[in-house]
N, C-alpha and C positions, 0 to 999 in steps of 0.2 A: 539236483537229480535225485529222484526217489531211492530209497535203500531198502525199499519193499518190493518184491516181487510174489505175484501170486498165480498159479496156475489153476485152472477151472476144466475139470475133465470128467466125462461122462461116466469113466471107471474109476475104482477105488485104485490109488497108486499101491500097489503089491510091494513086498519089502524089496524084490528084486529091481522093480522098475524105480523106487527111492534109492537104493546103492546106486544103480547105473547114474541117477542124477549126481548122487553125491560124488562120483568120480571126476566130476567138472572140472575138477583142479589136479587130477593125475592121481597115481598109487601113492604118491608121499604123504598125502595128506591124512590125519587122524580121526577119529570118530568118537565123540562122548554123547553121553544122553544124562537128559535133566528130566525134573519132575517126574519119575518113576517110569522114564521111557518115552514121556508125551512130547518131548523136545530132544531133537537129534543136533548135535553141534559139528560142524566141518571143522577141523582144527589144524593152523599149522605145525611143522613139524615142531616147534617149541612149545606147542600147546595153545597159542592165542586163537580163540574162536574168532572164525572168519564167517562162517554163515549158520544162523539157527533156523533149523525148519520144525515147524510145530506140525503134530499128527493130523492128517487129512480128517476135516469135517466133512460129513453129507449134510450139504443144504437143501431143505425139502419145502421152503416157504418160496412162494413164486415173488420174483421181483427184488430180492435181496441183493445180488450182485450188483444190479443196475443201479438201486439205491445208494450204494457205499462206493461203486465205481466208476459211474457214469456211464454214458450211452457209447462211449469209444470202442469197446470190446464187444465182438459178437457173444452173446450167452448161449451157454448150452440150454436146450430145451429139455424141460422136467427136471426132477432133481440131479445135482451133481456135488462132485468133490471140489471142495475149495483147500488147497494145500498152499499154505503160507511159508514163505522164507525170507529172514530177514538178514540184511547184510551187514557187519561190522563196519562202522565209520572210520575206525583205526587203521584199515587196510585198503589201500586202491582198489586192490583186486575184487574186494567185497561184493560189490554189487555186480561185477562181470560173472562171479562165479554163481550169484542169485539167478541172473538171467540165464546161465546155462543150464542150473539145475530146473528151473520153472520150464525153459523149453525142450529139455529131454523129455521130463514127463509130458509135455503136450505133444510132442513127437509120438511117442510110444502108443500115448492112450486116446489121442484125436482131439485133444482139448484145444485150450487159448489161454493166451498170457495177457496178465497187467502187469504194467503197462505194455502195450504191444510192441514197442520198439526194443523192450530189454530182452526178448527173446533169442536166444540163440542156441547152438549145440558143441561149441567150440570148446577145447580144453582151455583153461587159464592158468598160465605159468605165473609162479609168484617170483617178486623179486628177492633180492637177496635180503634187503631190510626185513621184509615180511616173513620169509622164511627163518630168520633168527631172531624174531622178535621175542621179547620174555611175555609170559602168560598175562592173560589180563587176572585182575582179582577177584577172588572167587564170591567176593560179596556181590559182584555187579549181574544184576538179573541179565537175560539175554537182549531186552528190549531198551536197555539204557545205554546211551551213547556218552554221557558224562556223569561221573560220579564223585562228590565231593563230600565234605562232612556235612553240608547242608542241604545239598539238593542232587535228585536223580533228574538228568536231563536226556529227554527222550525227544528226538529229531524226526518229523514226518513231513513226507511232501506227498500227500495224496489229496484227492477233492474232497473227500470226508472222512473226518477224524472219527473212527467208531470206537465205541468201549469194547475193544477186541480183548481175546485172552492174554494178549502179550501186554497191554496197557492195565489191564485188571492186575496182571501181576505184578507190574512196576509199581502200580500203585499201592497195593497191598504190602510189599516190601519196602517202600518207602517210608511209611506211614508204621510200620514196625519197628523201623529202625531212625523214626523220629526226623525224617526228612522230607521236604517238600518235592512234589513232582512238578517240573515244568515240561510242558510240551511245545517244541518250538517248529512253527511252520512257517510257510510262505503266506502271503496276503491272500492269494486266491483259494484256501483251504476253509472248510467250514466243519463245525462240530455237530456230532448228532446229539439229542437231547439228553441221552444217559452218559455221554462224555462230559459235557456241559455241566450236569449235576454233579459229576464227580470231582470236576475242578473248581466247584463253585468256593469262594472264600480261601482266605489267607490259609494256609502257606503255597495251595497249589495255584498254579497259574497256565493259562495259556499265553504263550510269549508268541507274537507276531513279528516276523522278520521282514519289513519292507525297503525295499531299496533306495525310496527315497525319504523315509521317514525314521529309519533306525528301528529299534525294538520298541514294541508296545504291548501292553496288556489286551488281548482280543476280548476280554468281558468288561472291561472298566476303562481302557482307552488311554490309563497311565502310562507315559513315558517312562522306558526300562534301561537300565544298564546292567552289566555284569559286574559285579564287586563282591569281593569275598567270598567267593565260590556260589553265588547266588544271582538270579537276576532282582533287581529291586528297583523301586521308582528312582528315578533322577529328578534331583531338586536344583534350585536355583539358590544363589546366594542367601535367599530369605529362608531357605528350607521349604520352599514351596514347590510340590508335584506340578507336572503340566500333562495336560491330555493331547495326545497325538491328533495331527489336523487329519489322518487318514481315518480316525475313528467317527468320523462325522457323520450324522445320519443318513443313509439312502433315501431317495426318494418313494413317497407312500405311493406303490402301484396298486392298493385295492385288495392285497390278499390278507387274509385273518387266520389267527388261529384261536379256537376254543379250547380252554383249559380247564381240567377239573382235579382238583387235589381234596380226595376222601379218605375215611379212616373208617375201617369196621372192626367189631369185635365180636367173639364167637367163643362159647363154651370147649374146651379141647376135648372133645369126644372122639370115639372111634369113628364115627359117621360123617364127621366135618370133610367137607370137600371146599378146598379154597381155589381162589380163582374166580367163583361163581359170580359176586359182585362186580368184578370188571369186566366179564362176559355179558352181563345184565346192562351196564351201561353201555358197552359195546354195541349190543344189538339194537339197543334204543336209538342210539345216535347215528348208526351208520346202516343199520338193516341186516346185519350179519355180525358173526363173532368173531375174535381174532384170527390173524391166519396161521401165527405161530408163536413160540416163547422160547426162549433160550437164557442161560445165564451170562452170555455176553453177544456181541455183534461179530458177523452176521448172524441173525437170529435163524435157527436151522430146523428147529421141530415143529411138526403141525400142531396147534393147539389142542391141548388135553389137559381139561383140569385134574383128573385123576394123576396123571403122570406128574404134574408140578406139585402137587399134594404129597404125593410119595416122595419126593426130593425133598421137601421142605420138613417132611417128619423125620427122614433119614439124617437132616442135619440138626434137628432139635436137641438141645436148648439154643444151639447158635442160632441167630438170624439167617434168611436167606431172600436175596435179592435177585430180581428176575427181570425181563425185559420182554415185553409183548409187542408184537405189529400187525398191521393190518394189511388189506389187497393192495396191491398199487393203483387201483384207481381212486382209492379215496385213503389218503394218506393220514395214517393213524399210528401212534406210539404210546407206549405206557412202560411206566417202572413199577415194579411190584415188590413192597418191602415187608417180609413175614416176619415176626417177633411173636415169642412165647413170653407171656406174662402171667403176673400172680393169679389173675382170673381167667387166664384163656389163650386164644391166639388172636392177634391183631395183625390188621393188614393195612399198610400206608401206601395208596395208590395214587399216581399222577397219570393222567390220561390227556393226551395233546392232539387236537384233530385239526388238519387244514384245509383252508377254504379259498379258492380264487376269486378274483373280484367280480367273477359273474354267478358265484354262490353265496349262499346264504345259511349262515351258523345255524343251527337247530336250537335257538333260544328257547322256544316253546316246550320243548321235550324234556327241560330240565325241572320242572316242576313234578312232572307224571315220572320220571326217572328218581326223584329224589322218594316219591312215594313207594316205588318199587324196592329201594334199597333199604327204605325202614321197614318196611313188611317182612320183607324176605331175606335179607342179607345183612342184618345187624349194623345197620349204618350208625356211625357215632357224629361225623361231622362230615359236610362237604362244601367246600368252595370253590364257586363256577366264576371264571373270567374271560375276558376276550381280549385280545391284542393285535396291533399290525404288525404283521411277522409273516414269514415265509410260509407257502403253503407246503412247502416239502419237509417243513419242521427241522430244518438245518438251523445253524445257528453261524451268522457271518460274522467277522471280524470288524464290525462296527455297531455304533450306537444303535438300540432298538429300544422304545419305549416301554414301560412296564407294562403289565397286562392291568387291567380294569377289573373290578368285581361287577358281577351280574347277579349273583344271589349267594346266598348262605344257608346252609341248613343245620338243624340241630336234632340228631336223633333222641328217642325216648330217654336213653340211660342220663344223657346230658341234661335232658329236661329235667329228670328226676333230681339230678344233683344240683342245680340251678333253684329250683323250683318253678312249677307252671305259672303262677300268677307274676313272678317278678320276669320270665321269659315273655310273657306277652304283653309286656308295657315297657318296652324300652323309649328312653327320652328323644324319641325321634319321631318324625313323621313316615313310620311305617307301621303298616298291620301284617303281621305274619300270616302264613297260610298254614290252617293246622290240618296235618296228615295222620290218617290211621285212627283208631278208636279215640274217642272224645275224652275218656278218662286218662288215658295214658297216651298222648299224641307227640308226632314229632313236629317241630316247626319249621317253616319254611320262609325266610326273608327275602323277598324281590328287591334288588339295591338299585339297578338302574339296567341300560341296555349295551352298557361296557364300551360308552362313546364319553362319558364326563369323570376326568379323573381323581375331582372330588368325591366321588364314591368311596375312595379309600378311607376318608376322613370319616363318612358315615358307618364303615365297617369297622374302624379303630372305635369309634363310640359305642357301636353296638357288643363289641368283645369286653371293653372296659366295664360296660353295664353289665354283663355276664359274670366277670370277674367280682361284682360289688354285691353278688347274691347273698341274701341274709342266710346266716350261719344254720337257721333251724330247717334249710331246704334238705328234703332228703329223698 
């Protein structure tokens, strides 16, 4: 059973409506606030948090609720308010309190609740055990269900595990405390690409609890068990780890993802507007700009390069990490990492686009895009690849083949560092396309059509060639 309940309402929940919802546990419960008032907690008389409610979020991007929650809930027309309540798993009343809170908001404001079966408006009495329980440790963030010296464990039962503010806070806190973040889900759950990126690599994990196969890592397939306060690979008497049977690859149904990883560099002047390289790529490949952007999911703000630039500027010299989303009819999602460097401002962009079996990824648009990014947006490098994966861009808990390179582009600045003559003559059967002025070109290297995994060897040899550039290059 899920421990998260979400109210989707056409009107903003005002303070009186929120308070009415918080009375779901009766007048004896206490209220606490966290994160400068952004999170309100409903607490038992002894102080143990039972329910944490995040500040309502105005979602102005079409399709976000359906992307993250599925089609089972009727979605409000136009912009709507997303109010998320997370129940404590330490108390059996927590989920009932979350359902009553969200049900009361929807009843007053005319909205809907996810999951629909959780909604009600009853008062939830506390058991004597909950009423007298000791407070939870102050070090535990609201999203964390189990906290040990090694690991913060978050239990999620949702169709799609998004990089929400809850999870961002849990990851940030775990990292600061030198802990791993482990997200535990049932086998039907999938990750968004931002969540997958956040969990990639040790010590963080996606832990899948399969009723037939026990626990396994949803990204690597390794069988896991709980030992010493963390999930760790289960090994046989020879010390060998095994891969769960449930991690077997699914049949190829013809869906594909086109992936672009690109980096741009800009002087840090007052006229700099960030996000334009991403918008140019989006327009070239989809015919329209991104639909929205945000610092977490759901993506709630309409696309606006000036606003995201202002946010990054206000956070500098700290980095800024953002998510962009496309229109529902063309699945596209990107992450954007903005960093101040000694020479200016750098954008690291990962853009993924999904295509069905009857749709053709626009690989012929990559070279013109590379030319545009080089001429107008300070392109440093761009790697384009293709993979057999879901059109909706979510990550399932089974094996997916890695992407296959399609092309690689070096911007003019990198060519100067490597040396044009060296970059033009890789020890391969490759003829790069020169982009821009002949005196200072960028170079675009076509590698293949995305169907031959051996292209990785070609790319590796190409990058090794670049690293071996003469020291006299300038």
